[in-house]
PDB file of N, CA, C, O and CB in Angstrom:
ATOM      1  N   MET A   1     300.658 353.807 -58.903  1.00  0.00           N
ATOM      2  CA  MET A   1     300.220 352.437 -59.030  1.00  0.00           C
ATOM      3  C   MET A   1     300.179 352.031 -60.496  1.00  0.00           C
ATOM      4  O   MET A   1     300.489 350.888 -60.833  1.00  0.00           O
ATOM      5  CB  MET A   1     298.854 352.249 -58.380  1.00  0.00           C
ATOM      6  N   LYS A   2     299.801 352.953 -61.365  1.00  0.00           N
ATOM      7  CA  LYS A   2     299.712 352.641 -62.780  1.00  0.00           C
ATOM      8  C   LYS A   2     301.091 352.370 -63.373  1.00  0.00           C
ATOM      9  O   LYS A   2     301.242 351.476 -64.206  1.00  0.00           O
ATOM     10  CB  LYS A   2     299.031 353.779 -63.527  1.00  0.00           C
ATOM     11  N   LYS A   3     302.111 353.144 -62.945  1.00  0.00           N
ATOM     12  CA  LYS A   3     303.465 352.932 -63.457  1.00  0.00           C
ATOM     13  C   LYS A   3     303.987 351.558 -63.055  1.00  0.00           C
ATOM     14  O   LYS A   3     304.664 350.893 -63.840  1.00  0.00           O
ATOM     15  CB  LYS A   3     304.412 354.027 -62.945  1.00  0.00           C
ATOM     16  N   GLN A   4     303.681 351.143 -61.865  1.00  0.00           N
ATOM     17  CA  GLN A   4     304.157 349.852 -61.390  1.00  0.00           C
ATOM     18  C   GLN A   4     303.533 348.712 -62.209  1.00  0.00           C
ATOM     19  O   GLN A   4     304.209 347.734 -62.526  1.00  0.00           O
ATOM     20  CB  GLN A   4     303.835 349.679 -59.892  1.00  0.00           C
ATOM     21  N   ALA A   5     302.273 348.837 -62.543  1.00  0.00           N
ATOM     22  CA  ALA A   5     301.618 347.801 -63.340  1.00  0.00           C
ATOM     23  C   ALA A   5     302.228 347.726 -64.732  1.00  0.00           C
ATOM     24  O   ALA A   5     302.390 346.632 -65.273  1.00  0.00           O
ATOM     25  CB  ALA A   5     300.111 348.068 -63.437  1.00  0.00           C
ATOM     26  N   ALA A   6     302.571 348.877 -65.324  1.00  0.00           N
ATOM     27  CA  ALA A   6     303.189 348.902 -66.643  1.00  0.00           C
ATOM     28  C   ALA A   6     304.576 348.280 -66.596  1.00  0.00           C
ATOM     29  O   ALA A   6     304.968 347.582 -67.531  1.00  0.00           O
ATOM     30  CB  ALA A   6     303.267 350.336 -67.172  1.00  0.00           C
ATOM     31  N   ALA A   7     305.320 348.516 -65.536  1.00  0.00           N
ATOM     32  CA  ALA A   7     306.654 347.953 -65.404  1.00  0.00           C
ATOM     33  C   ALA A   7     306.588 346.443 -65.255  1.00  0.00           C
ATOM     34  O   ALA A   7     307.436 345.726 -65.786  1.00  0.00           O
ATOM     35  CB  ALA A   7     307.380 348.570 -64.215  1.00  0.00           C
ATOM     36  N   MET A   8     305.591 345.962 -64.541  1.00  0.00           N
ATOM     37  CA  MET A   8     305.448 344.524 -64.375  1.00  0.00           C
ATOM     38  C   MET A   8     305.114 343.857 -65.705  1.00  0.00           C
ATOM     39  O   MET A   8     305.645 342.788 -66.005  1.00  0.00           O
ATOM     40  CB  MET A   8     304.367 344.211 -63.337  1.00  0.00           C
ATOM     41  N   SER A   9     304.258 344.459 -66.495  1.00  0.00           N
ATOM     42  CA  SER A   9     303.908 343.830 -67.759  1.00  0.00           C
ATOM     43  C   SER A   9     305.105 343.846 -68.715  1.00  0.00           C
ATOM     44  O   SER A   9     305.266 342.933 -69.525  1.00  0.00           O
ATOM     45  CB  SER A   9     302.701 344.540 -68.395  1.00  0.00           C
ATOM     46  N   ARG A  10     305.937 344.877 -68.619  1.00  0.00           N
ATOM     47  CA  ARG A  10     307.136 344.929 -69.454  1.00  0.00           C
ATOM     48  C   ARG A  10     308.101 343.824 -69.044  1.00  0.00           C
ATOM     49  O   ARG A  10     308.695 343.164 -69.896  1.00  0.00           O
ATOM     50  CB  ARG A  10     307.820 346.313 -69.348  1.00  0.00           C
ATOM     51  N   ARG A  11     308.254 343.628 -67.755  1.00  0.00           N
ATOM     52  CA  ARG A  11     309.119 342.547 -67.265  1.00  0.00           C
ATOM     53  C   ARG A  11     308.591 341.191 -67.701  1.00  0.00           C
ATOM     54  O   ARG A  11     309.344 340.320 -68.135  1.00  0.00           O
ATOM     55  CB  ARG A  11     309.233 342.596 -65.735  1.00  0.00           C
ATOM     56  N   GLU A  12     307.286 341.034 -67.577  1.00  0.00           N
ATOM     57  CA  GLU A  12     306.688 339.764 -67.987  1.00  0.00           C
ATOM     58  C   GLU A  12     306.857 339.526 -69.485  1.00  0.00           C
ATOM     59  O   GLU A  12     307.083 338.398 -69.922  1.00  0.00           O
ATOM     60  CB  GLU A  12     305.205 339.732 -67.616  1.00  0.00           C
ATOM     61  N   ALA A  13     306.744 340.605 -70.272  1.00  0.00           N
ATOM     62  CA  ALA A  13     306.918 340.470 -71.716  1.00  0.00           C
ATOM     63  C   ALA A  13     308.350 340.066 -72.054  1.00  0.00           C
ATOM     64  O   ALA A  13     308.562 339.206 -72.910  1.00  0.00           O
ATOM     65  CB  ALA A  13     306.557 341.783 -72.425  1.00  0.00           C
ATOM     66  N   LEU A  14     309.320 340.667 -71.401  1.00  0.00           N
ATOM     67  CA  LEU A  14     310.713 340.313 -71.650  1.00  0.00           C
ATOM     68  C   LEU A  14     311.016 338.884 -71.209  1.00  0.00           C
ATOM     69  O   LEU A  14     311.762 338.162 -71.870  1.00  0.00           O
ATOM     70  CB  LEU A  14     311.638 341.288 -70.932  1.00  0.00           C
ATOM     71  N   LYS A  15     310.426 338.489 -70.083  1.00  0.00           N
ATOM     72  CA  LYS A  15     310.616 337.128 -69.599  1.00  0.00           C
ATOM     73  C   LYS A  15     310.005 336.126 -70.577  1.00  0.00           C
ATOM     74  O   LYS A  15     310.606 335.093 -70.870  1.00  0.00           O
ATOM     75  CB  LYS A  15     309.996 336.961 -68.200  1.00  0.00           C
ATOM     76  N   ALA A  16     308.815 336.433 -71.076  1.00  0.00           N
ATOM     77  CA  ALA A  16     308.155 335.549 -72.029  1.00  0.00           C
ATOM     78  C   ALA A  16     308.952 335.451 -73.330  1.00  0.00           C
ATOM     79  O   ALA A  16     309.038 334.380 -73.931  1.00  0.00           O
ATOM     80  CB  ALA A  16     306.733 336.045 -72.315  1.00  0.00           C
ATOM     81  N   LEU A  17     309.526 336.557 -73.755  1.00  0.00           N
ATOM     82  CA  LEU A  17     310.351 336.568 -74.962  1.00  0.00           C
ATOM     83  C   LEU A  17     311.571 335.671 -74.790  1.00  0.00           C
ATOM     84  O   LEU A  17     311.918 334.909 -75.693  1.00  0.00           O
ATOM     85  CB  LEU A  17     310.789 337.999 -75.301  1.00  0.00           C
ATOM     86  N   ALA A  18     312.212 335.759 -73.650  1.00  0.00           N
ATOM     87  CA  ALA A  18     313.390 334.937 -73.380  1.00  0.00           C
ATOM     88  C   ALA A  18     313.023 333.461 -73.316  1.00  0.00           C
ATOM     89  O   ALA A  18     313.724 332.619 -73.877  1.00  0.00           O
ATOM     90  CB  ALA A  18     314.056 335.370 -72.072  1.00  0.00           C
ATOM     91  N   ILE A  19     311.935 333.151 -72.640  1.00  0.00           N
ATOM     92  CA  ILE A  19     311.508 331.758 -72.515  1.00  0.00           C
ATOM     93  C   ILE A  19     311.096 331.207 -73.882  1.00  0.00           C
ATOM     94  O   ILE A  19     311.396 330.058 -74.207  1.00  0.00           O
ATOM     95  CB  ILE A  19     310.338 331.635 -71.508  1.00  0.00           C
ATOM     96  N   GLY A  20     310.415 332.020 -74.674  1.00  0.00           N
ATOM     97  CA  GLY A  20     310.007 331.590 -76.010  1.00  0.00           C
ATOM     98  C   GLY A  20     311.191 331.313 -76.914  1.00  0.00           C
ATOM     99  O   GLY A  20     311.166 330.367 -77.702  1.00  0.00           O
ATOM    100  N   THR A  21     312.220 332.124 -76.807  1.00  0.00           N
ATOM    101  CA  THR A  21     313.425 331.914 -77.612  1.00  0.00           C
ATOM    102  C   THR A  21     314.106 330.606 -77.238  1.00  0.00           C
ATOM    103  O   THR A  21     314.519 329.841 -78.110  1.00  0.00           O
ATOM    104  CB  THR A  21     314.401 333.084 -77.436  1.00  0.00           C
ATOM    105  N   VAL A  22     314.219 330.355 -75.952  1.00  0.00           N
ATOM    106  CA  VAL A  22     314.842 329.112 -75.491  1.00  0.00           C
ATOM    107  C   VAL A  22     314.007 327.915 -75.923  1.00  0.00           C
ATOM    108  O   VAL A  22     314.555 326.914 -76.385  1.00  0.00           O
ATOM    109  CB  VAL A  22     315.012 329.122 -73.956  1.00  0.00           C
ATOM    110  N   ALA A  23     312.694 328.003 -75.780  1.00  0.00           N
ATOM    111  CA  ALA A  23     311.819 326.890 -76.167  1.00  0.00           C
ATOM    112  C   ALA A  23     311.883 326.653 -77.675  1.00  0.00           C
ATOM    113  O   ALA A  23     311.913 325.505 -78.119  1.00  0.00           O
ATOM    114  CB  ALA A  23     310.363 327.171 -75.735  1.00  0.00           C
ATOM    115  N   GLY A  24     311.904 327.708 -78.451  1.00  0.00           N
ATOM    116  CA  GLY A  24     311.988 327.562 -79.904  1.00  0.00           C
ATOM    117  C   GLY A  24     313.276 326.899 -80.338  1.00  0.00           C
ATOM    118  O   GLY A  24     313.278 326.056 -81.234  1.00  0.00           O
ATOM    119  N   THR A  25     314.366 327.279 -79.705  1.00  0.00           N
ATOM    120  CA  THR A  25     315.659 326.664 -80.011  1.00  0.00           C
ATOM    121  C   THR A  25     315.656 325.188 -79.650  1.00  0.00           C
ATOM    122  O   THR A  25     316.178 324.363 -80.400  1.00  0.00           O
ATOM    123  CB  THR A  25     316.788 327.384 -79.266  1.00  0.00           C
ATOM    124  N   ALA A  26     315.075 324.851 -78.513  1.00  0.00           N
ATOM    125  CA  ALA A  26     315.015 323.454 -78.087  1.00  0.00           C
ATOM    126  C   ALA A  26     314.199 322.621 -79.064  1.00  0.00           C
ATOM    127  O   ALA A  26     314.586 321.501 -79.398  1.00  0.00           O
ATOM    128  CB  ALA A  26     314.421 323.347 -76.681  1.00  0.00           C
ATOM    129  N   VAL A  27     313.091 323.149 -79.517  1.00  0.00           N
ATOM    130  CA  VAL A  27     312.248 322.414 -80.467  1.00  0.00           C
ATOM    131  C   VAL A  27     312.981 322.216 -81.787  1.00  0.00           C
ATOM    132  O   VAL A  27     312.918 321.138 -82.378  1.00  0.00           O
ATOM    133  CB  VAL A  27     310.916 323.158 -80.704  1.00  0.00           C
ATOM    134  N   THR A  28     313.670 323.239 -82.249  1.00  0.00           N
ATOM    135  CA  THR A  28     314.410 323.135 -83.504  1.00  0.00           C
ATOM    136  C   THR A  28     315.508 322.089 -83.409  1.00  0.00           C
ATOM    137  O   THR A  28     315.659 321.270 -84.316  1.00  0.00           O
ATOM    138  CB  THR A  28     315.008 324.484 -83.884  1.00  0.00           C
ATOM    139  N   LEU A  29     316.270 322.104 -82.332  1.00  0.00           N
ATOM    140  CA  LEU A  29     317.347 321.135 -82.167  1.00  0.00           C
ATOM    141  C   LEU A  29     316.810 319.722 -82.027  1.00  0.00           C
ATOM    142  O   LEU A  29     317.397 318.782 -82.564  1.00  0.00           O
ATOM    143  CB  LEU A  29     318.191 321.489 -80.958  1.00  0.00           C
ATOM    144  N   THR A  30     315.711 319.560 -81.320  1.00  0.00           N
ATOM    145  CA  THR A  30     315.122 318.243 -81.131  1.00  0.00           C
ATOM    146  C   THR A  30     314.587 317.698 -82.445  1.00  0.00           C
ATOM    147  O   THR A  30     314.813 316.528 -82.757  1.00  0.00           O
ATOM    148  CB  THR A  30     314.008 318.299 -80.090  1.00  0.00           C
ATOM    149  N   SER A  31     313.887 318.511 -83.221  1.00  0.00           N
ATOM    150  CA  SER A  31     313.326 318.030 -84.476  1.00  0.00           C
ATOM    151  C   SER A  31     314.421 317.706 -85.478  1.00  0.00           C
ATOM    152  O   SER A  31     314.269 316.777 -86.272  1.00  0.00           O
ATOM    153  CB  SER A  31     312.373 319.060 -85.060  1.00  0.00           C
ATOM    154  N   THR A  32     315.515 318.447 -85.459  1.00  0.00           N
ATOM    155  CA  THR A  32     316.637 318.159 -86.344  1.00  0.00           C
ATOM    156  C   THR A  32     317.276 316.830 -85.972  1.00  0.00           C
ATOM    157  O   THR A  32     317.617 316.036 -86.848  1.00  0.00           O
ATOM    158  CB  THR A  32     317.678 319.287 -86.287  1.00  0.00           C
ATOM    159  N   ALA A  33     317.437 316.587 -84.693  1.00  0.00           N
ATOM    160  CA  ALA A  33     318.036 315.332 -84.240  1.00  0.00           C
ATOM    161  C   ALA A  33     317.139 314.150 -84.579  1.00  0.00           C
ATOM    162  O   ALA A  33     317.638 313.094 -84.965  1.00  0.00           O
ATOM    163  CB  ALA A  33     318.301 315.377 -82.731  1.00  0.00           C
ATOM    164  N   VAL A  34     315.845 314.303 -84.446  1.00  0.00           N
ATOM    165  CA  VAL A  34     314.917 313.223 -84.769  1.00  0.00           C
ATOM    166  C   VAL A  34     314.932 312.944 -86.263  1.00  0.00           C
ATOM    167  O   VAL A  34     314.903 311.785 -86.676  1.00  0.00           O
ATOM    168  CB  VAL A  34     313.493 313.572 -84.304  1.00  0.00           C
ATOM    169  N   ALA A  35     314.975 313.989 -87.077  1.00  0.00           N
ATOM    170  CA  ALA A  35     314.980 313.810 -88.525  1.00  0.00           C
ATOM    171  C   ALA A  35     316.253 313.110 -88.985  1.00  0.00           C
ATOM    172  O   ALA A  35     316.203 312.297 -89.908  1.00  0.00           O
ATOM    173  CB  ALA A  35     314.837 315.161 -89.231  1.00  0.00           C
ATOM    174  N   GLU A  36     317.376 313.401 -88.373  1.00  0.00           N
ATOM    175  CA  GLU A  36     318.627 312.766 -88.751  1.00  0.00           C
ATOM    176  C   GLU A  36     318.704 311.319 -88.285  1.00  0.00           C
ATOM    177  O   GLU A  36     319.365 310.506 -88.930  1.00  0.00           O
ATOM    178  CB  GLU A  36     319.788 313.545 -88.191  1.00  0.00           C
ATOM    179  N   SER A  37     318.053 310.982 -87.195  1.00  0.00           N
ATOM    180  CA  SER A  37     318.179 309.639 -86.639  1.00  0.00           C
ATOM    181  C   SER A  37     317.158 308.657 -87.199  1.00  0.00           C
ATOM    182  O   SER A  37     317.319 307.451 -87.010  1.00  0.00           O
ATOM    183  CB  SER A  37     318.045 309.697 -85.149  1.00  0.00           C
ATOM    184  N   SER A  38     316.120 309.121 -87.877  1.00  0.00           N
ATOM    185  CA  SER A  38     315.105 308.195 -88.363  1.00  0.00           C
ATOM    186  C   SER A  38     315.611 307.457 -89.597  1.00  0.00           C
ATOM    187  O   SER A  38     316.195 308.055 -90.499  1.00  0.00           O
ATOM    188  CB  SER A  38     313.797 308.941 -88.683  1.00  0.00           C
ATOM    189  N   ASP A  39     315.377 306.150 -89.620  1.00  0.00           N
ATOM    190  CA  ASP A  39     315.773 305.323 -90.752  1.00  0.00           C
ATOM    191  C   ASP A  39     314.604 305.231 -91.717  1.00  0.00           C
ATOM    192  O   ASP A  39     313.498 304.848 -91.337  1.00  0.00           O
ATOM    193  CB  ASP A  39     316.226 303.909 -90.288  1.00  0.00           C
ATOM    194  N   VAL A  40     314.856 305.580 -92.945  1.00  0.00           N
ATOM    195  CA  VAL A  40     313.813 305.526 -93.956  1.00  0.00           C
ATOM    196  C   VAL A  40     314.094 304.339 -94.853  1.00  0.00           C
ATOM    197  O   VAL A  40     315.153 304.250 -95.475  1.00  0.00           O
ATOM    198  CB  VAL A  40     313.740 306.849 -94.776  1.00  0.00           C
ATOM    199  N   THR A  41     313.137 303.427 -94.914  1.00  0.00           N
ATOM    200  CA  THR A  41     313.300 302.271 -95.787  1.00  0.00           C
ATOM    201  C   THR A  41     312.578 302.545 -97.095  1.00  0.00           C
ATOM    202  O   THR A  41     311.474 303.088 -97.084  1.00  0.00           O
ATOM    203  CB  THR A  41     312.763 300.975 -95.115  1.00  0.00           C
ATOM    204  N   PRO A  42     313.168 302.186 -98.204  1.00  0.00           N
ATOM    205  CA  PRO A  42     312.510 302.432 -99.477  1.00  0.00           C
ATOM    206  C   PRO A  42     311.258 301.577 -99.621  1.00  0.00           C
ATOM    207  O   PRO A  42     311.208 300.446 -99.137  1.00  0.00           O
ATOM    208  CB  PRO A  42     313.469 302.160-100.631  1.00  0.00           C
ATOM    209  N   ALA A  43     310.253 302.124-100.287  1.00  0.00           N
ATOM    210  CA  ALA A  43     308.997 301.406-100.465  1.00  0.00           C
ATOM    211  C   ALA A  43     309.187 300.224-101.408  1.00  0.00           C
ATOM    212  O   ALA A  43     308.562 299.180-101.221  1.00  0.00           O
ATOM    213  CB  ALA A  43     307.908 302.346-101.000  1.00  0.00           C
ATOM    214  N   VAL A  44     310.034 300.373-102.411  1.00  0.00           N
ATOM    215  CA  VAL A  44     310.294 299.309-103.372  1.00  0.00           C
ATOM    216  C   VAL A  44     311.769 298.965-103.294  1.00  0.00           C
ATOM    217  O   VAL A  44     312.627 299.837-103.431  1.00  0.00           O
ATOM    218  CB  VAL A  44     309.884 299.728-104.822  1.00  0.00           C
ATOM    219  N   SER A  45     312.061 297.693-103.076  1.00  0.00           N
ATOM    220  CA  SER A  45     313.466 297.316-103.021  1.00  0.00           C
ATOM    221  C   SER A  45     314.047 297.313-104.428  1.00  0.00           C
ATOM    222  O   SER A  45     313.305 297.257-105.409  1.00  0.00           O
ATOM    223  CB  SER A  45     313.640 295.934-102.355  1.00  0.00           C
ATOM    224  N   LYS A  46     315.341 297.371-104.529  1.00  0.00           N
ATOM    225  CA  LYS A  46     315.998 297.450-105.827  1.00  0.00           C
ATOM    226  C   LYS A  46     315.700 296.195-106.650  1.00  0.00           C
ATOM    227  O   LYS A  46     315.676 295.081-106.126  1.00  0.00           O
ATOM    228  CB  LYS A  46     317.519 297.633-105.653  1.00  0.00           C
ATOM    229  N   GLY A  47     315.477 296.396-107.926  1.00  0.00           N
ATOM    230  CA  GLY A  47     315.203 295.276-108.811  1.00  0.00           C
ATOM    231  C   GLY A  47     313.722 295.027-109.034  1.00  0.00           C
ATOM    232  O   GLY A  47     313.356 294.216-109.885  1.00  0.00           O
ATOM    233  N   GLU A  48     312.868 295.703-108.292  1.00  0.00           N
ATOM    234  CA  GLU A  48     311.432 295.511-108.447  1.00  0.00           C
ATOM    235  C   GLU A  48     310.786 296.762-109.021  1.00  0.00           C
ATOM    236  O   GLU A  48     309.770 297.229-108.505  1.00  0.00           O
ATOM    237  CB  GLU A  48     310.787 295.146-107.106  1.00  0.00           C
ATOM    238  N   GLY A  49     311.349 297.293-110.051  1.00  0.00           N
ATOM    239  CA  GLY A  49     310.838 298.507-110.652  1.00  0.00           C
ATOM    240  C   GLY A  49     309.765 298.195-111.690  1.00  0.00           C
ATOM    241  O   GLY A  49     308.953 297.287-111.515  1.00  0.00           O
ATOM    242  N   TYR A  50     309.780 298.947-112.741  1.00  0.00           N
ATOM    243  CA  TYR A  50     308.799 298.820-113.819  1.00  0.00           C
ATOM    244  C   TYR A  50     309.000 297.511-114.554  1.00  0.00           C
ATOM    245  O   TYR A  50     310.118 297.157-114.927  1.00  0.00           O
ATOM    246  CB  TYR A  50     308.901 300.002-114.797  1.00  0.00           C
ATOM    247  N   ARG A  51     307.900 296.795-114.759  1.00  0.00           N
ATOM    248  CA  ARG A  51     307.921 295.565-115.551  1.00  0.00           C
ATOM    249  C   ARG A  51     306.788 295.616-116.550  1.00  0.00           C
ATOM    250  O   ARG A  51     305.650 295.925-116.195  1.00  0.00           O
ATOM    251  CB  ARG A  51     307.808 294.304-114.650  1.00  0.00           C
ATOM    252  N   GLU A  52     307.093 295.315-117.787  1.00  0.00           N
ATOM    253  CA  GLU A  52     306.075 295.320-118.832  1.00  0.00           C
ATOM    254  C   GLU A  52     305.420 293.949-118.868  1.00  0.00           C
ATOM    255  O   GLU A  52     305.993 292.987-119.380  1.00  0.00           O
ATOM    256  CB  GLU A  52     306.685 295.687-120.222  1.00  0.00           C
ATOM    257  N   THR A  53     304.220 293.872-118.322  1.00  0.00           N
ATOM    258  CA  THR A  53     303.476 292.614-118.257  1.00  0.00           C
ATOM    259  C   THR A  53     302.471 292.572-119.399  1.00  0.00           C
ATOM    260  O   THR A  53     302.263 293.582-120.072  1.00  0.00           O
ATOM    261  CB  THR A  53     302.759 292.455-116.885  1.00  0.00           C
ATOM    262  N   PRO A  54     301.845 291.426-119.629  1.00  0.00           N
ATOM    263  CA  PRO A  54     300.879 291.321-120.742  1.00  0.00           C
ATOM    264  C   PRO A  54     299.746 292.342-120.673  1.00  0.00           C
ATOM    265  O   PRO A  54     299.347 292.877-121.708  1.00  0.00           O
ATOM    266  CB  PRO A  54     300.284 289.936-120.766  1.00  0.00           C
ATOM    267  N   HIS A  55     299.227 292.621-119.502  1.00  0.00           N
ATOM    268  CA  HIS A  55     298.125 293.583-119.443  1.00  0.00           C
ATOM    269  C   HIS A  55     298.620 295.004-119.727  1.00  0.00           C
ATOM    270  O   HIS A  55     297.852 295.825-120.229  1.00  0.00           O
ATOM    271  CB  HIS A  55     297.439 293.527-118.066  1.00  0.00           C
ATOM    272  N   ILE A  56     299.887 295.313-119.415  1.00  0.00           N
ATOM    273  CA  ILE A  56     300.470 296.612-119.765  1.00  0.00           C
ATOM    274  C   ILE A  56     300.643 296.709-121.280  1.00  0.00           C
ATOM    275  O   ILE A  56     300.360 297.747-121.879  1.00  0.00           O
ATOM    276  CB  ILE A  56     301.835 296.816-119.048  1.00  0.00           C
ATOM    277  N   ARG A  57     301.108 295.622-121.894  1.00  0.00           N
ATOM    278  CA  ARG A  57     301.259 295.609-123.358  1.00  0.00           C
ATOM    279  C   ARG A  57     299.912 295.790-124.034  1.00  0.00           C
ATOM    280  O   ARG A  57     299.814 296.484-125.046  1.00  0.00           O
ATOM    281  CB  ARG A  57     301.912 294.296-123.829  1.00  0.00           C
ATOM    282  N   ALA A  58     298.869 295.169-123.482  1.00  0.00           N
ATOM    283  CA  ALA A  58     297.528 295.312-124.060  1.00  0.00           C
ATOM    284  C   ALA A  58     297.046 296.761-123.944  1.00  0.00           C
ATOM    285  O   ALA A  58     296.397 297.273-124.855  1.00  0.00           O
ATOM    286  CB  ALA A  58     296.530 294.358-123.360  1.00  0.00           C
ATOM    287  N   TYR A  59     297.355 297.404-122.852  1.00  0.00           N
ATOM    288  CA  TYR A  59     296.977 298.801-122.675  1.00  0.00           C
ATOM    289  C   TYR A  59     297.711 299.683-123.685  1.00  0.00           C
ATOM    290  O   TYR A  59     297.105 300.562-124.299  1.00  0.00           O
ATOM    291  CB  TYR A  59     297.280 299.265-121.236  1.00  0.00           C
ATOM    292  N   TYR A  60     299.014 299.452-123.859  1.00  0.00           N
ATOM    293  CA  TYR A  60     299.782 300.226-124.837  1.00  0.00           C
ATOM    294  C   TYR A  60     299.225 300.011-126.253  1.00  0.00           C
ATOM    295  O   TYR A  60     299.149 300.948-127.048  1.00  0.00           O
ATOM    296  CB  TYR A  60     301.281 299.832-124.782  1.00  0.00           C
ATOM    297  N   ALA A  61     298.842 298.778-126.551  1.00  0.00           N
ATOM    298  CA  ALA A  61     298.292 298.477-127.873  1.00  0.00           C
ATOM    299  C   ALA A  61     296.968 299.188-128.081  1.00  0.00           C
ATOM    300  O   ALA A  61     296.645 299.563-129.209  1.00  0.00           O
ATOM    301  CB  ALA A  61     298.111 296.966-128.052  1.00  0.00           C
ATOM    302  N   SER A  62     296.192 299.384-127.022  1.00  0.00           N
ATOM    303  CA  SER A  62     294.895 300.056-127.173  1.00  0.00           C
ATOM    304  C   SER A  62     295.068 301.544-127.407  1.00  0.00           C
ATOM    305  O   SER A  62     294.146 302.203-127.887  1.00  0.00           O
ATOM    306  CB  SER A  62     294.026 299.825-125.940  1.00  0.00           C
ATOM    307  N   LEU A  63     296.217 302.079-127.081  1.00  0.00           N
ATOM    308  CA  LEU A  63     296.476 303.518-127.277  1.00  0.00           C
ATOM    309  C   LEU A  63     296.866 303.836-128.716  1.00  0.00           C
ATOM    310  O   LEU A  63     296.809 304.996-129.124  1.00  0.00           O
ATOM    311  CB  LEU A  63     297.582 303.992-126.331  1.00  0.00           C
ATOM    312  N   ARG A  64     297.260 302.830-129.490  1.00  0.00           N
ATOM    313  CA  ARG A  64     297.702 303.077-130.877  1.00  0.00           C
ATOM    314  C   ARG A  64     296.572 303.271-131.811  1.00  0.00           C
ATOM    315  O   ARG A  64     296.787 303.487-133.004  1.00  0.00           O
ATOM    316  CB  ARG A  64     298.542 301.957-131.372  1.00  0.00           C
TER     317      ARG A  64
END
């Protein structure tokens, strides 16, 4: 009876290993597809970068 219980747990372990491998592959493929399909919009559109305004100039002057 003890040998049979050990054989069952070995079978279950191999089955779990196979299922885990398949599930891991599915998750990897799904996350890769989602990452490639997502559109990322830039936070700042082109042309709206750094601008030296009067309060920035005043700050620079205070550092001298």
